[in-house]
C-alpha positions in Angstrom: -25.9 32.9 -20.7 -22.8 35.4 -20.9 -21.2 32.9 -23.8 -24.8 33.2 -25.7 -24.8 37.2 -25.0 -21.0 37.1 -26.8 -22.6 34.9 -29.4 -25.3 37.3 -30.2 -22.9 40.4 -30.0 -20.3 39.0 -32.2 -23.3 38.1 -35.0 -25.2 41.5 -35.1 -21.8 42.7 -35.4 -20.9 41.2 -38.5 -24.0 42.0 -39.6 -24.0 45.5 -39.5 -20.7 45.7 -41.2 -21.6 44.0 -44.3 -24.9 46.2 -44.6 -22.3 49.1 -43.6 -20.1 48.0 -46.4 -22.6 47.8 -48.5 -25.0 44.5 -48.5 -28.6 44.6 -49.0 -29.0 41.7 -47.0 -27.0 40.2 -44.7 -27.1 37.1 -42.4 -25.2 35.2 -39.9 -25.3 32.1 -38.2 -22.7 32.1 -35.9 -21.8 28.2 -33.1 -20.0 26.6 -30.4 -20.1 23.0 -29.7 -18.3 21.1 -27.3 -17.8 17.4 -28.3 -16.2 14.5 -26.4 -15.4 11.2 -28.7 -14.3 7.8 -27.1 -13.2 4.3 -28.5 -12.9 1.0 -26.4 -11.6 -1.9 -27.8 -11.0 -4.6 -26.1 -10.6 -2.9 -23.0 -7.9 -0.5 -24.4 -8.8 2.8 -25.3 -8.2 3.6 -28.7 -9.6 7.4 -28.8 -10.0 10.0 -26.3 -10.4 13.0 -28.2 -12.1 16.0 -26.7 -12.8 19.6 -28.5 -14.4 22.9 -28.7 -15.1 24.5 -32.2 -16.6 28.0 -33.0 -17.5 28.9 -36.4 -19.9 31.8 -38.4 -21.0 31.9 -41.4 -22.2 34.7 -43.9 -24.7 35.4 -46.2 -25.2 38.2 -47.8 -27.2 39.5 -50.7 -26.4 42.4 -53.2 -29.2 43.2 -55.9 -30.4 39.5 -56.9 -26.6 38.2 -56.7 -26.1 36.0 -53.6 -22.7 35.0 -51.9 -22.0 33.0 -48.7 -18.7 32.8 -46.7 -17.4 31.2 -43.2 -14.5 31.3 -40.8 -13.7 30.2 -37.5 -11.2 32.9 -37.0 -13.5 35.0 -35.1 -10.8 37.6 -33.8 -11.8 41.4 -35.1 -9.4 41.0 -38.3 -11.0 37.5 -39.4 -14.2 38.3 -39.0 -13.8 41.7 -41.2 -11.6 39.4 -43.5 -14.9 37.2 -43.9 -17.3 40.1 -44.5 -14.9 41.5 -47.3 -14.6 38.3 -48.5 -18.5 37.9 -49.5 -18.9 41.5 -50.3 -16.2 40.6 -53.1 -17.8 37.5 -54.0 -21.2 38.8 -54.5 -20.4 41.0 -57.0 -18.8 37.5 -58.9 -21.9 35.8 -58.7 -24.8 35.2 -61.3 -28.3 37.5 -60.2 -30.4 35.1 -58.9 -33.8 36.4 -58.7 -35.4 33.8 -56.3 -32.6 34.0 -53.5 -34.6 37.1 -51.8 -34.5 36.5 -48.1 -37.8 35.4 -46.0 -40.5 38.4 -46.2 -39.4 40.5 -42.5 -43.4 40.0 -42.5 -43.0 36.2 -42.1 -40.4 36.3 -39.6 -40.8 34.5 -36.1 -40.3 36.5 -32.4 -41.6 34.1 -30.5 -42.8 32.5 -28.4 -41.5 29.2 -28.9 -42.4 25.6 -27.8 -40.6 24.5 -24.9 -38.4 21.4 -26.5 -36.3 20.7 -23.5 -33.4 19.8 -26.0 -30.8 20.7 -23.8 -29.0 18.5 -21.0 -26.6 20.1 -19.2 -25.6 16.4 -17.4 -24.1 15.3 -20.7 -22.0 18.2 -20.7 -20.4 17.2 -17.5 -19.4 13.9 -18.8 -15.7 13.6 -18.3 -13.4 11.2 -20.6 -13.0 8.9 -17.7 -16.8 8.7 -17.4 -16.9 8.3 -21.0 -14.5 5.3 -21.2 -15.8 3.7 -18.3 -19.2 3.7 -20.0 -17.7 1.7 -23.5 -15.7 -0.5 -21.4 -18.9 -1.6 -19.2 -21.1 -1.9 -21.8 -18.4 -4.0 -24.6 -17.0 -6.4 -21.8 -21.1 -7.5 -20.8 -21.1 -8.0 -24.4 -18.0 -10.3 -24.5 -18.7 -12.2 -21.8 -22.2 -13.6 -22.5 -20.6 -16.2 -24.8 -17.4 -17.8 -25.4 -17.5 -17.7 -29.3 -17.6 -13.4 -28.8 -13.9 -13.3 -29.0 -13.5 -10.0 -31.1 -14.7 -6.5 -30.6 -14.7 -3.8 -33.2 -15.1 -1.7 -30.0 -17.3 0.5 -28.0 -17.7 4.2 -28.4 -19.3 6.5 -26.2 -19.7 9.9 -28.0 -21.4 13.6 -26.5 -21.7 17.2 -27.6 -23.1 20.1 -26.4 -24.2 23.1 -28.2 -25.2 26.6 -28.8 -25.8 29.2 -31.7 -27.7 32.4 -32.9 -29.3 33.5 -36.0 -29.3 36.7 -37.0 -30.8 38.4 -39.9 -31.0 41.6 -41.2 -34.9 41.5 -42.3 -35.2 41.7 -37.7 -34.7 38.2 -36.8 -32.3 37.3 -33.9 -32.8 32.9 -32.9 -30.9 31.2 -30.3 -30.5 27.6 -29.8 -29.4 25.1 -27.4 -28.8 21.4 -27.2 -27.2 18.6 -26.5 -27.1 14.3 -27.5 -25.5 11.6 -26.6 -24.6 7.9 -27.6 -23.1 4.9 -27.3 -22.6 1.6 -29.6 -21.2 -1.6 -29.3 -19.9 -3.7 -31.9 -18.9 -7.1 -31.1 -17.7 -9.9 -33.2 -18.0 -13.6 -32.8 -16.3 -16.8 -34.6 -18.6 -19.0 -36.8 -17.8 -21.8 -38.7 -15.5 -21.9 -41.3 -13.0 -19.2 -39.8 -15.9 -16.7 -41.0 -16.2 -13.9 -38.5 -19.9 -12.4 -37.6 -20.1 -8.4 -36.6 -23.3 -7.2 -35.3 -24.1 -4.2 -32.9 -26.3 -2.2 -30.8 -26.7 1.5 -30.5 -28.3 4.0 -27.8 -28.9 7.8 -28.0 -30.6 10.6 -27.1 -31.0 14.3 -25.8 -31.0 14.1 -22.2 -28.7 11.4 -20.4 -31.2 10.0 -18.5 -32.7 8.7 -21.5 -30.0 6.6 -22.8 -30.5 2.6 -22.6 -28.1 1.4 -19.8 -24.7 0.5 -20.5 -25.2 -3.1 -19.3 -28.5 -3.5 -21.6 -27.0 -1.7 -25.1 -23.8 -4.5 -24.2 -26.6 -7.1 -23.6 -28.7 -6.5 -26.5 -25.5 -6.2 -28.9 -24.3 -9.7 -28.4 -27.5 -11.0 -28.6 -27.5 -9.5 -32.0 -24.1 -10.6 -33.0 -24.7 -14.5 -31.6 -27.7 -14.5 -33.5 -26.0 -14.2 -37.2 -24.0 -17.5 -36.6 -24.4 -19.8 -39.4 -25.7 -17.1 -41.8 -26.6 -18.7 -45.4 -27.8 -17.5 -48.8 -31.5 -18.2 -50.0 -32.6 -18.9 -53.5 -33.7 -16.3 -55.4 -37.7 -15.6 -55.2 -40.0 -12.9 -54.5 -41.3 -12.7 -50.9 -42.6 -10.5 -48.4 -39.8 -8.7 -46.5 -39.7 -7.1 -42.9 -37.2 -4.6 -42.1 -36.7 -3.7 -38.5 -36.4 0.3 -37.3 -32.5 0.9 -38.3 -33.2 -0.7 -41.6 -37.3 1.0 -42.2 -35.5 4.5 -41.2 -33.7 4.5 -44.3 -36.4 3.8 -46.6 -38.3 7.0 -45.4 -35.0 8.7 -45.4 -34.6 8.0 -49.0 -38.2 9.1 -49.4 -37.6 12.8 -47.7 -35.2 12.7 -50.0 -37.2 13.3 -53.2 -39.9 15.2 -51.4 -37.8 18.2 -50.7 -38.5 21.5 -52.5 -34.7 21.3 -54.1 -35.5 17.9 -55.6 -38.7 18.8 -57.1 -38.1 21.9 -58.7 -34.9 20.3 -60.2 -36.7 17.6 -61.6 -34.4 15.0 -59.7 -37.3 13.2 -58.1 -40.0 10.5 -59.0 -42.4 12.3 -56.8 -42.5 15.4 -59.3 -46.4 16.6 -60.3 -47.9 13.7 -57.2 -49.4 15.7 -54.8 -52.8 14.7 -54.1 -51.9 11.7 -55.2 -51.2 8.1 -54.0 -47.5 7.2 -53.1 -48.0 5.0 -50.2 -50.1 2.0 -49.0 -53.4 3.8 -46.9 -51.4 2.3 -43.7 -48.8 4.9 -44.2 -48.7 8.8 -42.5 -45.7 10.7 -42.1 -45.2 13.4 -40.5 -42.4 16.2 -39.9 -42.7 17.2 -36.7 -40.1 20.2 -35.0 -42.2 20.6 -31.9 -41.4 17.0 -30.3 -40.2 17.2 -27.1 -36.6 16.2 -26.4 -36.8 15.0 -30.1 -33.2 15.1 -32.1 -34.2 17.5 -35.1 -36.9 19.7 -32.8 -36.8 23.2 -33.4 -38.7 26.5 -33.1 -37.6 28.3 -35.8 -36.1 27.4 -39.0 -32.6 28.5 -40.6 -34.7 31.4 -42.5 -36.3 32.9 -39.0 -39.9 31.6 -39.7 -41.7 29.8 -37.3 -41.3 25.7 -37.6 -44.9 24.2 -37.8 -45.9 20.3 -37.7 -46.3 18.6 -41.6 -48.6 15.9 -42.9 -45.8 14.9 -45.5 -48.3 11.7 -46.3 -51.7 10.8 -45.3 -52.8 7.5 -45.6 -51.6 6.9 -48.8 -51.7 10.4 -50.2 -48.8 12.8 -51.0 -50.0 16.4 -49.0 -47.1 18.4 -49.8 -43.4 19.0 -50.6 -41.5 20.4 -47.8 -39.8 23.7 -48.6 -37.9 26.9 -48.2 -37.8 30.0 -49.2 -36.0 29.5 -52.3 -37.6 26.1 -53.6 -41.3 27.6 -52.9 -40.5 30.4 -55.1 -39.4 28.3 -57.7 -42.6 26.4 -57.1 -44.6 29.1 -56.7 -45.7 28.6 -52.9 -45.0 29.3 -49.5 -42.1 27.8 -47.1 -43.1 25.1 -45.0 -40.8 26.0 -42.3 -38.0 23.7 -43.2 -35.2 25.9 -44.3 -31.6 24.5 -42.6 -28.6 26.5 -43.1 -24.9 24.8 -43.9 -21.7 27.0 -44.2 -24.1 29.6 -45.2 -26.1 28.1 -47.9 -29.5 27.1 -47.4 -31.9 24.4 -48.2 -35.0 22.4 -47.3 -34.5 19.9 -44.8 -36.5 17.4 -42.7 -36.8 17.9 -39.0 -38.1 14.7 -36.7 -39.6 13.4 -40.1 -41.9 9.8 -38.6 -43.6 7.6 -40.3 -46.3 6.9 -37.6 -46.7 3.6 -35.9 -49.4 0.9 -35.7 -50.8 -1.4 -33.1 -49.4 -4.8 -33.8 -46.2 -5.6 -32.5 -43.3 -7.3 -34.3 -43.3 -10.1 -32.5 -47.1 -10.6 -34.0 -46.0 -8.7 -37.6 -43.1 -11.6 -37.8 -45.9 -14.6 -36.8 -48.8 -13.4 -39.4 -45.8 -13.5 -42.1 -45.9 -17.4 -43.5 -42.5 -17.1 -45.6 -40.4 -14.3 -46.1 -37.0 -12.1 -45.3 -36.5 -10.0 -41.7 -33.8 -7.6 -42.9 -31.7 -6.2 -40.1 -29.1 -4.9 -41.9 -28.4 -3.6 -45.6 -25.1 -2.6 -47.2 -25.0 -0.5 -50.8 -26.3 3.0 -51.2 -28.5 1.8 -54.9 -31.5 4.2 -55.1 -32.1 5.7 -57.4 -34.1 9.0 -56.6 -35.8 10.1 -60.1 -36.9 6.8 -61.1 -37.4 4.9 -57.3 -35.6 2.0 -58.2 -33.9 0.3 -55.2 -31.4 -2.2 -54.7 -29.3 -3.1 -51.8 -27.3 -5.9 -49.6 -29.1 -7.2 -47.2 -28.7 -9.7 -44.4 -31.3 -10.9 -41.5 -33.9 -14.1 -40.9 -35.7 -15.8 -42.9 -38.8 -16.7 -42.5 -40.9 -19.7 -42.1 -44.4 -20.8 -40.5 -44.2 -17.5 -39.1 -41.0 -17.9 -37.1 -37.5 -16.2 -37.0 -35.5 -19.9 -38.7 -32.0 -19.2 -39.7 -29.8 -16.2 -40.6 -29.6 -15.1 -43.7 -26.4 -13.0 -45.0 -25.0 -12.4 -48.7 -28.5 -11.6 -50.2 -29.7 -8.8 -52.4 -33.2 -7.1 -52.1 -34.6 -5.1 -54.8 -38.0 -3.4 -55.8 -39.0 0.0 -56.8 -39.8 2.9 -53.6 -42.8 3.8 -55.1 -44.0 0.1 -55.4 -42.5 -0.8 -52.3 -44.4 2.0 -50.2 -47.6 1.5 -51.7 -46.6 -2.6 -51.2 -46.7 -1.7 -46.9 -49.1 -4.1 -45.5 -48.4 -3.8 -42.1 -46.7 -1.1 -39.4 -45.7 -2.6 -36.3 -46.0 -0.2 -32.7 -42.7 -0.1 -31.6 -40.9 3.3 -33.0 -38.1 4.9 -31.5 -36.8 8.1 -31.9 -33.4 7.8 -32.1 -32.4 9.8 -34.8 -35.1 12.8 -36.7 -35.5 10.2 -38.9 -37.3 7.2 -37.4 -39.9 4.5 -39.0 -41.3 1.2 -37.0 -40.7 -2.5 -37.8 -43.0 -2.4 -41.0 -43.2 -5.3 -43.9 -43.8 -4.9 -47.8 -45.8 -7.6 -49.1 -43.4 -8.6 -52.1 -39.7 -7.9 -53.3 -37.3 -9.7 -55.2 -34.7 -11.6 -52.7 -31.5 -12.5 -55.3 -29.2 -15.3 -53.5 -28.2 -18.2 -55.0 
C-alpha cells in the first residue's frame, strides 16, 4: 500500500505542476508492472527475463489545444521536463473543440464493484518456478507419441501491475491486477518430411484458475497429432465451424467496427446501422466490465467515468456503438464508459467483449453438420473494416456425416463479415474467458472455401 500511495503522490504533484504552469486541464496516468517471461525448448532454457517497469503519461489542454507526453524518468527533473514538454507542445497543436475532458459532474467516485483482479500468488512465482512449469508442460507433450520429436517451446509468463489516474476535474482512481499464461507448441513429423505445429494455452488472472501444466501439455500434443496427414480440399461452398480461438478473432474484427472512432471517421461498414440487423437472431454480444476476475474488467474507464454493462448486439440487432467522450461528442451522444488510455492518448476500447453462448455442446454442433469445415487456426490479416470483406488462410478438419474425418491445411475461407454474422446458425456452450474478447464455437451456414 505504501507504493500505491507513492504513485498517487507523484501523479497528483505532476497534475498540480501542469496546472500551475498554465494548463487549463491536466490528466495523469501512472503505472508500475513486474513481469516475468520464461521460454523452454526441448528442456533447455532459452529465455529468462524478469523486469519491473514504470511510466507516466500526461495529457494537458489549454483552450481547445491538446498535447500528450510520457516518460519513464520519475525523478523530479524527469517529471518537470515532462510537464514542460507537454506545455510547449500544446502551443504547437491544432485547436480541437471536441477534445475536452469528461464533465466533472459525470466523474465517478465509487464505490466500485469488487472484481478480484489481483492475485499475490502470481507475483510470488520465481524464475525457477516458471521454468519448472514450462518444462513439465513440454515434457508431457513430447512424451505422448514418438512422432512428437520437436518443439517450438513452452512459455510461461506472469505480470502484476498497479496504477493511478489523476484528473484535474476531480477524479483519482486506483487499479491493481495480475495475469499468468502458459503455452506449449509441439511439432510432429509427418509424411514427406513435413512438420506439423500445434499448440494449446491457458491464461488467467488468478493462479488457481490456470490449467495444470500437465493438462496444457497433453492438449497441445493431442492438437498437434490431429494435424498429421493434413491436405487440401476442393474449392467449394460449405458450412464453416469456428472453434473458440478463431471465433474470437471474428468478434474482435466486429469490435473494431463498432468503436466510436471508427464510426465518426467513417472507416466502418456499420455506419448508420444502429437499430438494424447486423447478425443472426442467435447473436447477442455484451461488453461487460464487471465480470469477477475478467481479463478486461474495470470499475472506471480512462476518463474517470463509471463503467457499465453495454448490450452491443441483442438478438442480431445493433444496439449501440462504444464511445469515449471524444467520439461521443463527434457523434452527438454520451460516452458509454469505454475510454482507455495509452501513452497519454485516449480512445474507445472494449472491456470484456463477449458473444453469449448457446446451449449445444461443440460435439453436438459438429454432429449436426452433414458436410463442412471445422476451423481451428487462421492465418493472415485479410479483413477490410470499411467494406466488411473477409478472406483468411485456414486450417482445421473436414466434416462428413457429422464427424471430423481428416485434417485440412492450406485453404482460404472468404466471405463478408456482415454476411458471416448474419449466417450464424448455431452457437455452442463452450465459452472460455482467457482473453478480454471471447466467443464460443459457432457455425456459419455458408462460406467459400478455396483449395484445389
